[in-house]
PDB file of the backbone (N, CA, C, O) and the ligand in Angstrom, with CONECT records:
HET     ZN  A 101       1
ATOM      1  N   MET A   1     -94.524  34.620 131.704  1.00  0.00           N
ATOM      2  CA  MET A   1     -93.832  33.333 131.563  1.00  0.00           C
ATOM      3  C   MET A   1     -94.212  32.416 132.721  1.00  0.00           C
ATOM      4  O   MET A   1     -94.070  32.794 133.884  1.00  0.00           O
ATOM      5  N   ASN A   2     -94.697  31.208 132.408  1.00  0.00           N
ATOM      6  CA  ASN A   2     -95.057  30.288 133.483  1.00  0.00           C
ATOM      7  C   ASN A   2     -93.845  29.457 133.930  1.00  0.00           C
ATOM      8  O   ASN A   2     -92.742  29.599 133.403  1.00  0.00           O
ATOM      9  N   ILE A   3     -94.086  28.594 134.912  1.00  0.00           N
ATOM     10  CA  ILE A   3     -92.968  27.847 135.497  1.00  0.00           C
ATOM     11  C   ILE A   3     -92.308  26.917 134.485  1.00  0.00           C
ATOM     12  O   ILE A   3     -91.084  26.781 134.467  1.00  0.00           O
ATOM     13  N   ALA A   4     -93.121  26.276 133.643  1.00  0.00           N
ATOM     14  CA  ALA A   4     -92.566  25.368 132.636  1.00  0.00           C
ATOM     15  C   ALA A   4     -91.675  26.136 131.666  1.00  0.00           C
ATOM     16  O   ALA A   4     -90.586  25.677 131.321  1.00  0.00           O
ATOM     17  N   GLU A   5     -92.135  27.294 131.232  1.00  0.00           N
ATOM     18  CA  GLU A   5     -91.340  28.098 130.298  1.00  0.00           C
ATOM     19  C   GLU A   5     -90.042  28.566 130.935  1.00  0.00           C
ATOM     20  O   GLU A   5     -89.000  28.627 130.283  1.00  0.00           O
ATOM     21  N   GLU A   6     -90.121  28.895 132.213  1.00  0.00           N
ATOM     22  CA  GLU A   6     -88.905  29.307 132.921  1.00  0.00           C
ATOM     23  C   GLU A   6     -87.907  28.157 133.014  1.00  0.00           C
ATOM     24  O   GLU A   6     -86.702  28.345 132.846  1.00  0.00           O
ATOM     25  N   ARG A   7     -88.427  26.970 133.284  1.00  0.00           N
ATOM     26  CA  ARG A   7     -87.556  25.785 133.354  1.00  0.00           C
ATOM     27  C   ARG A   7     -86.893  25.530 132.010  1.00  0.00           C
ATOM     28  O   ARG A   7     -85.699  25.238 131.939  1.00  0.00           O
ATOM     29  N   ILE A   8     -87.677  25.642 130.949  1.00  0.00           N
ATOM     30  CA  ILE A   8     -87.135  25.406 129.608  1.00  0.00           C
ATOM     31  C   ILE A   8     -86.039  26.426 129.310  1.00  0.00           C
ATOM     32  O   ILE A   8     -84.992  26.091 128.756  1.00  0.00           O
ATOM     33  N   ASP A   9     -86.300  27.669 129.686  1.00  0.00           N
ATOM     34  CA  ASP A   9     -85.329  28.736 129.487  1.00  0.00           C
ATOM     35  C   ASP A   9     -84.018  28.424 130.194  1.00  0.00           C
ATOM     36  O   ASP A   9     -82.932  28.598 129.641  1.00  0.00           O
ATOM     37  N   ARG A  10     -84.149  27.966 131.415  1.00  0.00           N
ATOM     38  CA  ARG A  10     -82.979  27.637 132.234  1.00  0.00           C
ATOM     39  C   ARG A  10     -82.215  26.451 131.616  1.00  0.00           C
ATOM     40  O   ARG A  10     -80.986  26.464 131.543  1.00  0.00           O
ATOM     41  N   LEU A  11     -82.962  25.431 131.176  1.00  0.00           N
ATOM     42  CA  LEU A  11     -82.333  24.258 130.557  1.00  0.00           C
ATOM     43  C   LEU A  11     -81.646  24.639 129.247  1.00  0.00           C
ATOM     44  O   LEU A  11     -80.601  24.092 128.896  1.00  0.00           O
ATOM     45  N   HIS A  12     -82.246  25.578 128.541  1.00  0.00           N
ATOM     46  CA  HIS A  12     -81.643  26.090 127.309  1.00  0.00           C
ATOM     47  C   HIS A  12     -80.269  26.717 127.620  1.00  0.00           C
ATOM     48  O   HIS A  12     -79.285  26.449 126.931  1.00  0.00           O
ATOM     49  N   ASP A  13     -80.223  27.542 128.656  1.00  0.00           N
ATOM     50  CA  ASP A  13     -78.952  28.166 129.059  1.00  0.00           C
ATOM     51  C   ASP A  13     -77.917  27.116 129.433  1.00  0.00           C
ATOM     52  O   ASP A  13     -76.755  27.201 129.035  1.00  0.00           O
ATOM     53  N   LEU A  14     -78.355  26.122 130.207  1.00  0.00           N
ATOM     54  CA  LEU A  14     -77.436  25.066 130.644  1.00  0.00           C
ATOM     55  C   LEU A  14     -76.913  24.267 129.453  1.00  0.00           C
ATOM     56  O   LEU A  14     -75.734  23.918 129.398  1.00  0.00           O
ATOM     57  N   ALA A  15     -77.797  23.981 128.506  1.00  0.00           N
ATOM     58  CA  ALA A  15     -77.389  23.240 127.308  1.00  0.00           C
ATOM     59  C   ALA A  15     -76.366  24.041 126.514  1.00  0.00           C
ATOM     60  O   ALA A  15     -75.383  23.490 126.017  1.00  0.00           O
ATOM     61  N   ARG A  16     -76.603  25.340 126.398  1.00  0.00           N
ATOM     62  CA  ARG A  16     -75.682  26.195 125.652  1.00  0.00           C
ATOM     63  C   ARG A  16     -74.310  26.231 126.333  1.00  0.00           C
ATOM     64  O   ARG A  16     -73.275  26.159 125.670  1.00  0.00           O
ATOM     65  N   GLU A  17     -74.318  26.341 127.652  1.00  0.00           N
ATOM     66  CA  GLU A  17     -73.051  26.356 128.395  1.00  0.00           C
ATOM     67  C   GLU A  17     -72.313  25.032 128.238  1.00  0.00           C
ATOM     68  O   GLU A  17     -71.102  25.014 128.020  1.00  0.00           O
ATOM     69  N   ALA A  18     -73.042  23.927 128.348  1.00  0.00           N
ATOM     70  CA  ALA A  18     -72.414  22.605 128.208  1.00  0.00           C
ATOM     71  C   ALA A  18     -71.822  22.445 126.814  1.00  0.00           C
ATOM     72  O   ALA A  18     -70.727  21.904 126.659  1.00  0.00           O
ATOM     73  N   ALA A  19     -72.553  22.918 125.792  1.00  0.00           N
ATOM     74  CA  ALA A  19     -72.056  22.810 124.418  1.00  0.00           C
ATOM     75  C   ALA A  19     -70.809  23.662 124.232  1.00  0.00           C
ATOM     76  O   ALA A  19     -69.894  23.274 123.506  1.00  0.00           O
ATOM     77  N   SER A  20     -70.765  24.824 124.885  1.00  0.00           N
ATOM     78  CA  SER A  20     -69.577  25.671 124.811  1.00  0.00           C
ATOM     79  C   SER A  20     -68.371  24.992 125.430  1.00  0.00           C
ATOM     80  O   SER A  20     -67.242  25.171 124.972  1.00  0.00           O
ATOM     81  N   ASP A  21     -68.616  24.216 126.470  1.00  0.00           N
ATOM     82  CA  ASP A  21     -67.543  23.450 127.116  1.00  0.00           C
ATOM     83  C   ASP A  21     -67.241  22.169 126.346  1.00  0.00           C
ATOM     84  O   ASP A  21     -66.415  21.361 126.770  1.00  0.00           O
ATOM     85  N   ARG A  22     -67.901  21.992 125.236  1.00  0.00           N
ATOM     86  CA  ARG A  22     -67.787  20.783 124.402  1.00  0.00           C
ATOM     87  C   ARG A  22     -68.177  19.520 125.159  1.00  0.00           C
ATOM     88  O   ARG A  22     -67.680  18.428 124.885  1.00  0.00           O
ATOM     89  N   ASP A  23     -69.066  19.696 126.102  1.00  0.00           N
ATOM     90  CA  ASP A  23     -69.595  18.555 126.841  1.00  0.00           C
ATOM     91  C   ASP A  23     -70.953  18.229 126.196  1.00  0.00           C
ATOM     92  O   ASP A  23     -72.009  18.545 126.745  1.00  0.00           O
ATOM     93  N   HIS A  24     -70.899  17.597 125.029  1.00  0.00           N
ATOM     94  CA  HIS A  24     -72.114  17.441 124.232  1.00  0.00           C
ATOM     95  C   HIS A  24     -73.099  16.442 124.813  1.00  0.00           C
ATOM     96  O   HIS A  24     -74.303  16.559 124.588  1.00  0.00           O
ATOM     97  N   GLU A  25     -72.607  15.463 125.554  1.00  0.00           N
ATOM     98  CA  GLU A  25     -73.542  14.525 126.180  1.00  0.00           C
ATOM     99  C   GLU A  25     -74.388  15.222 127.239  1.00  0.00           C
ATOM    100  O   GLU A  25     -75.591  14.985 127.345  1.00  0.00           O
ATOM    101  N   ARG A  26     -73.750  16.075 128.013  1.00  0.00           N
ATOM    102  CA  ARG A  26     -74.482  16.818 129.030  1.00  0.00           C
ATOM    103  C   ARG A  26     -75.475  17.771 128.365  1.00  0.00           C
ATOM    104  O   ARG A  26     -76.610  17.914 128.819  1.00  0.00           O
ATOM    105  N   ALA A  27     -75.041  18.413 127.296  1.00  0.00           N
ATOM    106  CA  ALA A  27     -75.930  19.319 126.564  1.00  0.00           C
ATOM    107  C   ALA A  27     -77.167  18.559 126.080  1.00  0.00           C
ATOM    108  O   ALA A  27     -78.288  19.057 126.178  1.00  0.00           O
ATOM    109  N   ARG A  28     -76.950  17.348 125.556  1.00  0.00           N
ATOM    110  CA  ARG A  28     -78.077  16.524 125.072  1.00  0.00           C
ATOM    111  C   ARG A  28     -79.072  16.228 126.197  1.00  0.00           C
ATOM    112  O   ARG A  28     -80.285  16.257 125.988  1.00  0.00           O
ATOM    113  N   GLU A  29     -78.551  15.947 127.376  1.00  0.00           N
ATOM    114  CA  GLU A  29     -79.443  15.648 128.493  1.00  0.00           C
ATOM    115  C   GLU A  29     -80.349  16.843 128.798  1.00  0.00           C
ATOM    116  O   GLU A  29     -81.538  16.678 129.070  1.00  0.00           O
ATOM    117  N   TYR A  30     -79.774  18.043 128.751  1.00  0.00           N
ATOM    118  CA  TYR A  30     -80.582  19.244 129.010  1.00  0.00           C
ATOM    119  C   TYR A  30     -81.605  19.453 127.898  1.00  0.00           C
ATOM    120  O   TYR A  30     -82.747  19.833 128.156  1.00  0.00           O
ATOM    121  N   VAL A  31     -81.189  19.203 126.670  1.00  0.00           N
ATOM    122  CA  VAL A  31     -82.097  19.364 125.526  1.00  0.00           C
ATOM    123  C   VAL A  31     -83.277  18.407 125.663  1.00  0.00           C
ATOM    124  O   VAL A  31     -84.428  18.802 125.477  1.00  0.00           O
ATOM    125  N   ARG A  32     -82.988  17.153 125.989  1.00  0.00           N
ATOM    126  CA  ARG A  32     -84.060  16.154 126.128  1.00  0.00           C
ATOM    127  C   ARG A  32     -84.984  16.493 127.279  1.00  0.00           C
ATOM    128  O   ARG A  32     -86.202  16.334 127.187  1.00  0.00           O
ATOM    129  N   LEU A  33     -84.392  16.961 128.360  1.00  0.00           N
ATOM    130  CA  LEU A  33     -85.179  17.337 129.527  1.00  0.00           C
ATOM    131  C   LEU A  33     -86.123  18.496 129.176  1.00  0.00           C
ATOM    132  O   LEU A  33     -87.297  18.483 129.546  1.00  0.00           O
ATOM    133  N   ALA A  34     -85.604  19.476 128.473  1.00  0.00           N
ATOM    134  CA  ALA A  34     -86.428  20.625 128.078  1.00  0.00           C
ATOM    135  C   ALA A  34     -87.574  20.173 127.169  1.00  0.00           C
ATOM    136  O   ALA A  34     -88.695  20.667 127.286  1.00  0.00           O
ATOM    137  N   ARG A  35     -87.288  19.239 126.271  1.00  0.00           N
ATOM    138  CA  ARG A  35     -88.344  18.732 125.376  1.00  0.00           C
ATOM    139  C   ARG A  35     -89.435  18.036 126.184  1.00  0.00           C
ATOM    140  O   ARG A  35     -90.625  18.181 125.907  1.00  0.00           O
ATOM    141  N   ARG A  36     -89.001  17.274 127.193  1.00  0.00           N
ATOM    142  CA  ARG A  36     -89.984  16.577 128.027  1.00  0.00           C
ATOM    143  C   ARG A  36     -90.855  17.561 128.798  1.00  0.00           C
ATOM    144  O   ARG A  36     -92.067  17.375 128.901  1.00  0.00           O
ATOM    145  N   VAL A  37     -90.237  18.602 129.336  1.00  0.00           N
ATOM    146  CA  VAL A  37     -90.996  19.614 130.076  1.00  0.00           C
ATOM    147  C   VAL A  37     -92.031  20.258 129.149  1.00  0.00           C
ATOM    148  O   VAL A  37     -93.180  20.464 129.541  1.00  0.00           O
ATOM    149  N   ALA A  38     -91.616  20.573 127.918  1.00  0.00           N
ATOM    150  CA  ALA A  38     -92.523  21.206 126.957  1.00  0.00           C
ATOM    151  C   ALA A  38     -93.688  20.280 126.612  1.00  0.00           C
ATOM    152  O   ALA A  38     -94.835  20.715 126.511  1.00  0.00           O
ATOM    153  N   GLU A  39     -93.372  18.998 126.431  1.00  0.00           N
ATOM    154  CA  GLU A  39     -94.409  18.028 126.097  1.00  0.00           C
ATOM    155  C   GLU A  39     -95.426  17.904 127.219  1.00  0.00           C
ATOM    156  O   GLU A  39     -96.637  17.956 127.004  1.00  0.00           O
ATOM    157  N   ARG A  40     -94.894  17.737 128.421  1.00  0.00           N
ATOM    158  CA  ARG A  40     -95.755  17.517 129.569  1.00  0.00           C
ATOM    159  C   ARG A  40     -96.660  18.719 129.810  1.00  0.00           C
ATOM    160  O   ARG A  40     -97.799  18.568 130.252  1.00  0.00           O
ATOM    161  N   ASN A  41     -96.153  19.907 129.520  1.00  0.00           N
ATOM    162  CA  ASN A  41     -96.939  21.115 129.802  1.00  0.00           C
ATOM    163  C   ASN A  41     -97.607  21.683 128.557  1.00  0.00           C
ATOM    164  O   ASN A  41     -98.310  22.691 128.617  1.00  0.00           O
ATOM    165  N   ARG A  42     -97.377  21.028 127.445  1.00  0.00           N
ATOM    166  CA  ARG A  42     -97.950  21.470 126.166  1.00  0.00           C
ATOM    167  C   ARG A  42     -97.719  22.945 125.908  1.00  0.00           C
ATOM    168  O   ARG A  42     -98.612  23.657 125.449  1.00  0.00           O
ATOM    169  N   CYS A  43     -96.514  23.393 126.207  1.00  0.00           N
ATOM    170  CA  CYS A  43     -96.263  24.820 126.020  1.00  0.00           C
ATOM    171  C   CYS A  43     -95.383  25.089 124.801  1.00  0.00           C
ATOM    172  O   CYS A  43     -95.152  26.247 124.452  1.00  0.00           O
ATOM    173  N   GLY A  44     -94.892  24.039 124.152  1.00  0.00           N
ATOM    174  CA  GLY A  44     -94.044  24.270 122.988  1.00  0.00           C
ATOM    175  C   GLY A  44     -92.677  24.762 123.388  1.00  0.00           C
ATOM    176  O   GLY A  44     -92.439  25.107 124.546  1.00  0.00           O
ATOM    177  N   LEU A  45     -91.777  24.793 122.421  1.00  0.00           N
ATOM    178  CA  LEU A  45     -90.409  25.234 122.696  1.00  0.00           C
ATOM    179  C   LEU A  45     -90.151  26.564 122.001  1.00  0.00           C
ATOM    180  O   LEU A  45     -90.648  26.807 120.902  1.00  0.00           O
ATOM    181  N   PRO A  46     -89.373  27.421 122.648  1.00  0.00           N
ATOM    182  CA  PRO A  46     -89.081  28.714 122.019  1.00  0.00           C
ATOM    183  C   PRO A  46     -88.341  28.536 120.696  1.00  0.00           C
ATOM    184  O   PRO A  46     -87.648  27.541 120.485  1.00  0.00           O
ATOM    185  N   LYS A  47     -88.502  29.508 119.820  1.00  0.00           N
ATOM    186  CA  LYS A  47     -87.901  29.454 118.497  1.00  0.00           C
ATOM    187  C   LYS A  47     -86.382  29.254 118.567  1.00  0.00           C
ATOM    188  O   LYS A  47     -85.826  28.439 117.832  1.00  0.00           O
ATOM    189  N   ALA A  48     -85.719  29.998 119.450  1.00  0.00           N
ATOM    190  CA  ALA A  48     -84.268  29.892 119.562  1.00  0.00           C
ATOM    191  C   ALA A  48     -83.851  28.480 119.965  1.00  0.00           C
ATOM    192  O   ALA A  48     -82.837  27.962 119.496  1.00  0.00           O
ATOM    193  N   PHE A  49     -84.633  27.874 120.824  1.00  0.00           N
ATOM    194  CA  PHE A  49     -84.322  26.512 121.261  1.00  0.00           C
ATOM    195  C   PHE A  49     -84.419  25.554 120.080  1.00  0.00           C
ATOM    196  O   PHE A  49     -83.539  24.719 119.866  1.00  0.00           O
ATOM    197  N   ARG A  50     -85.505  25.688 119.315  1.00  0.00           N
ATOM    198  CA  ARG A  50     -85.698  24.781 118.175  1.00  0.00           C
ATOM    199  C   ARG A  50     -84.592  24.956 117.142  1.00  0.00           C
ATOM    200  O   ARG A  50     -84.149  23.986 116.526  1.00  0.00           O
ATOM    201  N   ARG A  51     -84.151  26.191 116.957  1.00  0.00           N
ATOM    202  CA  ARG A  51     -83.116  26.447 115.959  1.00  0.00           C
ATOM    203  C   ARG A  51     -81.774  25.874 116.340  1.00  0.00           C
ATOM    204  O   ARG A  51     -81.006  25.448 115.477  1.00  0.00           O
ATOM    205  N   PHE A  52     -81.487  25.860 117.611  1.00  0.00           N
ATOM    206  CA  PHE A  52     -80.150  25.457 118.028  1.00  0.00           C
ATOM    207  C   PHE A  52     -80.090  24.058 118.616  1.00  0.00           C
ATOM    208  O   PHE A  52     -79.142  23.708 119.320  1.00  0.00           O
ATOM    209  N   THR A  53     -81.114  23.258 118.319  1.00  0.00           N
ATOM    210  CA  THR A  53     -81.041  21.868 118.745  1.00  0.00           C
ATOM    211  C   THR A  53     -81.247  20.968 117.534  1.00  0.00           C
ATOM    212  O   THR A  53     -82.022  21.288 116.632  1.00  0.00           O
ATOM    213  N   CYS A  54     -80.537  19.829 117.525  1.00  0.00           N
ATOM    214  CA  CYS A  54     -80.649  18.898 116.412  1.00  0.00           C
ATOM    215  C   CYS A  54     -81.819  17.951 116.682  1.00  0.00           C
ATOM    216  O   CYS A  54     -81.895  17.332 117.743  1.00  0.00           O
ATOM    217  N   ASP A  55     -82.733  17.845 115.705  1.00  0.00           N
ATOM    218  CA  ASP A  55     -83.892  16.969 115.882  1.00  0.00           C
ATOM    219  C   ASP A  55     -83.497  15.498 115.813  1.00  0.00           C
ATOM    220  O   ASP A  55     -84.200  14.631 116.330  1.00  0.00           O
ATOM    221  N   ASP A  56     -82.371  15.229 115.172  1.00  0.00           N
ATOM    222  CA  ASP A  56     -81.962  13.835 114.990  1.00  0.00           C
ATOM    223  C   ASP A  56     -81.204  13.284 116.186  1.00  0.00           C
ATOM    224  O   ASP A  56     -81.462  12.161 116.619  1.00  0.00           O
ATOM    225  N   CYS A  57     -80.266  14.065 116.728  1.00  0.00           N
ATOM    226  CA  CYS A  57     -79.418  13.504 117.787  1.00  0.00           C
ATOM    227  C   CYS A  57     -79.519  14.301 119.094  1.00  0.00           C
ATOM    228  O   CYS A  57     -78.800  14.009 120.050  1.00  0.00           O
ATOM    229  N   ASP A  58     -80.396  15.293 119.142  1.00  0.00           N
ATOM    230  CA  ASP A  58     -80.629  16.102 120.344  1.00  0.00           C
ATOM    231  C   ASP A  58     -79.448  16.971 120.764  1.00  0.00           C
ATOM    232  O   ASP A  58     -79.436  17.503 121.874  1.00  0.00           O
ATOM    233  N   ALA A  59     -78.461  17.119 119.892  1.00  0.00           N
ATOM    234  CA  ALA A  59     -77.307  17.954 120.242  1.00  0.00           C
ATOM    235  C   ALA A  59     -77.734  19.416 120.333  1.00  0.00           C
ATOM    236  O   ALA A  59     -78.645  19.856 119.631  1.00  0.00           O
ATOM    237  N   TYR A  60     -77.063  20.157 121.205  1.00  0.00           N
ATOM    238  CA  TYR A  60     -77.237  21.604 121.201  1.00  0.00           C
ATOM    239  C   TYR A  60     -76.194  22.156 120.243  1.00  0.00           C
ATOM    240  O   TYR A  60     -74.996  21.948 120.436  1.00  0.00           O
ATOM    241  N   LEU A  61     -76.645  22.860 119.213  1.00  0.00           N
ATOM    242  CA  LEU A  61     -75.754  23.257 118.127  1.00  0.00           C
ATOM    243  C   LEU A  61     -75.048  24.574 118.418  1.00  0.00           C
ATOM    244  O   LEU A  61     -75.671  25.603 118.678  1.00  0.00           O
ATOM    245  N   ARG A  62     -73.711  24.497 118.362  1.00  0.00           N
ATOM    246  CA  ARG A  62     -72.906  25.710 118.461  1.00  0.00           C
ATOM    247  C   ARG A  62     -72.137  25.846 117.167  1.00  0.00           C
ATOM    248  O   ARG A  62     -71.260  25.035 116.871  1.00  0.00           O
ATOM    249  N   PRO A  63     -72.461  26.869 116.392  1.00  0.00           N
ATOM    250  CA  PRO A  63     -71.726  27.062 115.135  1.00  0.00           C
ATOM    251  C   PRO A  63     -70.229  27.143 115.391  1.00  0.00           C
ATOM    252  O   PRO A  63     -69.787  27.850 116.297  1.00  0.00           O
ATOM    253  N   GLY A  64     -69.454  26.425 114.597  1.00  0.00           N
ATOM    254  CA  GLY A  64     -68.005  26.420 114.767  1.00  0.00           C
ATOM    255  C   GLY A  64     -67.534  25.385 115.762  1.00  0.00           C
ATOM    256  O   GLY A  64     -66.340  25.091 115.821  1.00  0.00           O
ATOM    257  N   VAL A  65     -68.444  24.821 116.553  1.00  0.00           N
ATOM    258  CA  VAL A  65     -68.075  23.782 117.506  1.00  0.00           C
ATOM    259  C   VAL A  65     -68.588  22.427 117.019  1.00  0.00           C
ATOM    260  O   VAL A  65     -67.803  21.518 116.751  1.00  0.00           O
ATOM    261  N   ASN A  66     -69.892  22.303 116.908  1.00  0.00           N
ATOM    262  CA  ASN A  66     -70.463  21.034 116.442  1.00  0.00           C
ATOM    263  C   ASN A  66     -71.492  21.249 115.334  1.00  0.00           C
ATOM    264  O   ASN A  66     -72.273  20.351 115.019  1.00  0.00           O
ATOM    265  N   ALA A  67     -71.485  22.434 114.752  1.00  0.00           N
ATOM    266  CA  ALA A  67     -72.436  22.729 113.680  1.00  0.00           C
ATOM    267  C   ALA A  67     -71.819  23.708 112.694  1.00  0.00           C
ATOM    268  O   ALA A  67     -70.968  24.523 113.050  1.00  0.00           O
ATOM    269  N   ARG A  68     -72.263  23.611 111.458  1.00  0.00           N
ATOM    270  CA  ARG A  68     -71.825  24.567 110.449  1.00  0.00           C
ATOM    271  C   ARG A  68     -73.031  25.321 109.937  1.00  0.00           C
ATOM    272  O   ARG A  68     -74.072  24.733 109.642  1.00  0.00           O
ATOM    273  N   VAL A  69     -72.881  26.613 109.835  1.00  0.00           N
ATOM    274  CA  VAL A  69     -73.995  27.456 109.407  1.00  0.00           C
ATOM    275  C   VAL A  69     -73.645  28.090 108.076  1.00  0.00           C
ATOM    276  O   VAL A  69     -72.571  28.670 107.917  1.00  0.00           O
ATOM    277  N   ARG A  70     -74.540  27.979 107.136  1.00  0.00           N
ATOM    278  CA  ARG A  70     -74.353  28.637 105.846  1.00  0.00           C
ATOM    279  C   ARG A  70     -75.576  29.485 105.545  1.00  0.00           C
ATOM    280  O   ARG A  70     -76.701  29.128 105.895  1.00  0.00           O
ATOM    281  N   THR A  71     -75.340  30.599 104.901  1.00  0.00           N
ATOM    282  CA  THR A  71     -76.467  31.427 104.472  1.00  0.00           C
ATOM    283  C   THR A  71     -76.654  31.203 102.990  1.00  0.00           C
ATOM    284  O   THR A  71     -75.701  31.183 102.210  1.00  0.00           O
ATOM    285  N   ARG A  72     -77.882  31.039 102.636  1.00  0.00           N
ATOM    286  CA  ARG A  72     -78.217  30.776 101.244  1.00  0.00           C
ATOM    287  C   ARG A  72     -78.905  31.977 100.640  1.00  0.00           C
ATOM    288  O   ARG A  72     -79.521  32.783 101.337  1.00  0.00           O
ATOM    289  N   ALA A  73     -78.786  32.080  99.324  1.00  0.00           N
ATOM    290  CA  ALA A  73     -79.509  33.141  98.621  1.00  0.00           C
ATOM    291  C   ALA A  73     -80.998  32.977  98.901  1.00  0.00           C
ATOM    292  O   ALA A  73     -81.489  31.857  99.046  1.00  0.00           O
ATOM    293  N   GLY A  74     -81.694  34.063  98.973  1.00  0.00           N
ATOM    294  CA  GLY A  74     -83.124  33.990  99.231  1.00  0.00           C
ATOM    295  C   GLY A  74     -83.433  34.092 100.712  1.00  0.00           C
ATOM    296  O   GLY A  74     -84.567  33.873 101.136  1.00  0.00           O
ATOM    297  N   GLY A  75     -82.407  34.429 101.503  1.00  0.00           N
ATOM    298  CA  GLY A  75     -82.654  34.670 102.916  1.00  0.00           C
ATOM    299  C   GLY A  75     -82.923  33.429 103.732  1.00  0.00           C
ATOM    300  O   GLY A  75     -83.782  33.432 104.614  1.00  0.00           O
ATOM    301  N   ARG A  76     -82.182  32.351 103.438  1.00  0.00           N
ATOM    302  CA  ARG A  76     -82.355  31.140 104.235  1.00  0.00           C
ATOM    303  C   ARG A  76     -81.029  30.751 104.873  1.00  0.00           C
ATOM    304  O   ARG A  76     -79.950  30.963 104.320  1.00  0.00           O
ATOM    305  N   VAL A  77     -81.160  30.173 106.061  1.00  0.00           N
ATOM    306  CA  VAL A  77     -79.988  29.716 106.786  1.00  0.00           C
ATOM    307  C   VAL A  77     -80.037  28.188 106.837  1.00  0.00           C
ATOM    308  O   VAL A  77     -81.083  27.595 107.102  1.00  0.00           O
ATOM    309  N   VAL A  78     -78.897  27.572 106.580  1.00  0.00           N
ATOM    310  CA  VAL A  78     -78.814  26.119 106.672  1.00  0.00           C
ATOM    311  C   VAL A  78     -77.839  25.771 107.786  1.00  0.00           C
ATOM    312  O   VAL A  78     -76.683  26.194 107.763  1.00  0.00           O
ATOM    313  N   VAL A  79     -78.306  25.004 108.756  1.00  0.00           N
ATOM    314  CA  VAL A  79     -77.455  24.589 109.864  1.00  0.00           C
ATOM    315  C   VAL A  79     -77.241  23.086 109.751  1.00  0.00           C
ATOM    316  O   VAL A  79     -78.194  22.312 109.666  1.00  0.00           O
ATOM    317  N   ARG A  80     -75.983  22.692 109.752  1.00  0.00           N
ATOM    318  CA  ARG A  80     -75.663  21.278 109.619  1.00  0.00           C
ATOM    319  C   ARG A  80     -74.987  20.806 110.904  1.00  0.00           C
ATOM    320  O   ARG A  80     -73.952  21.328 111.317  1.00  0.00           O
ATOM    321  N   CYS A  81     -75.603  19.810 111.513  1.00  0.00           N
ATOM    322  CA  CYS A  81     -75.067  19.220 112.738  1.00  0.00           C
ATOM    323  C   CYS A  81     -73.948  18.249 112.375  1.00  0.00           C
ATOM    324  O   CYS A  81     -73.913  17.735 111.257  1.00  0.00           O
ATOM    325  N   ASP A  82     -73.036  17.995 113.308  1.00  0.00           N
ATOM    326  CA  ASP A  82     -71.965  17.030 113.087  1.00  0.00           C
ATOM    327  C   ASP A  82     -72.487  15.635 112.749  1.00  0.00           C
ATOM    328  O   ASP A  82     -71.779  14.849 112.118  1.00  0.00           O
ATOM    329  N   CYS A  83     -73.712  15.320 113.159  1.00  0.00           N
ATOM    330  CA  CYS A  83     -74.280  14.002 112.874  1.00  0.00           C
ATOM    331  C   CYS A  83     -74.751  13.904 111.426  1.00  0.00           C
ATOM    332  O   CYS A  83     -75.090  12.817 110.956  1.00  0.00           O
ATOM    333  N   GLY A  84     -74.773  15.033 110.714  1.00  0.00           N
ATOM    334  CA  GLY A  84     -75.155  15.017 109.304  1.00  0.00           C
ATOM    335  C   GLY A  84     -76.534  15.586 109.042  1.00  0.00           C
ATOM    336  O   GLY A  84     -76.883  15.863 107.895  1.00  0.00           O
ATOM    337  N   ALA A  85     -77.325  15.764 110.094  1.00  0.00           N
ATOM    338  CA  ALA A  85     -78.669  16.319 109.912  1.00  0.00           C
ATOM    339  C   ALA A  85     -78.573  17.813 109.606  1.00  0.00           C
ATOM    340  O   ALA A  85     -77.695  18.506 110.120  1.00  0.00           O
ATOM    341  N   THR A  86     -79.476  18.294 108.772  1.00  0.00           N
ATOM    342  CA  THR A  86     -79.509  19.726 108.487  1.00  0.00           C
ATOM    343  C   THR A  86     -80.885  20.281 108.801  1.00  0.00           C
ATOM    344  O   THR A  86     -81.894  19.576 108.757  1.00  0.00           O
ATOM    345  N   LYS A  87     -80.894  21.536 109.111  1.00  0.00           N
ATOM    346  CA  LYS A  87     -82.176  22.223 109.257  1.00  0.00           C
ATOM    347  C   LYS A  87     -82.086  23.567 108.588  1.00  0.00           C
ATOM    348  O   LYS A  87     -81.024  24.186 108.528  1.00  0.00           O
ATOM    349  N   ARG A  88     -83.199  24.000 108.094  1.00  0.00           N
ATOM    350  CA  ARG A  88     -83.243  25.261 107.331  1.00  0.00           C
ATOM    351  C   ARG A  88     -84.305  26.155 107.931  1.00  0.00           C
ATOM    352  O   ARG A  88     -85.370  25.704 108.352  1.00  0.00           O
ATOM    353  N   TYR A  89     -83.987  27.421 107.956  1.00  0.00           N
ATOM    354  CA  TYR A  89     -85.019  28.373 108.367  1.00  0.00           C
ATOM    355  C   TYR A  89     -84.738  29.741 107.757  1.00  0.00           C
ATOM    356  O   TYR A  89     -83.594  30.059 107.433  1.00  0.00           O
ATOM    357  N   PRO A  90     -85.765  30.534 107.605  1.00  0.00           N
ATOM    358  CA  PRO A  90     -85.554  31.879 107.081  1.00  0.00           C
ATOM    359  C   PRO A  90     -84.970  32.778 108.156  1.00  0.00           C
ATOM    360  O   PRO A  90     -85.176  32.533 109.345  1.00  0.00           O
ATOM    361  N   TYR A  91     -84.252  33.805 107.763  1.00  0.00           N
ATOM    362  CA  TYR A  91     -83.752  34.737 108.763  1.00  0.00           C
ATOM    363  C   TYR A  91     -84.174  36.154 108.458  1.00  0.00           C
ATOM    364  O   TYR A  91     -83.836  37.073 109.204  1.00  0.00           O
TER     365      TYR A  91
HETATM  366 ZN    ZN A 101     -77.357  15.948 115.098  1.00  0.00          ZN2+
END
């Protein structure tokens, strides 16, 4: 793991903690910062990070707090952010 990846990992943890405290603005700042680090270093974002962040409003998604998760037939998960955006991925 290089320094950029470590930073992203750390920002991911901070975003998750902020979202747990329902401090969604702070969580967004960490999410945006992590995206910038990934862009600048061209290292991409970890799968878990992409799954738990909203592409539309940059929120860090916590199921039951600011996101709803549903499982669909065929092995797909649908995550809906409070802003109305949804994302789907296989599990
Ligand atoms: Zn959103």
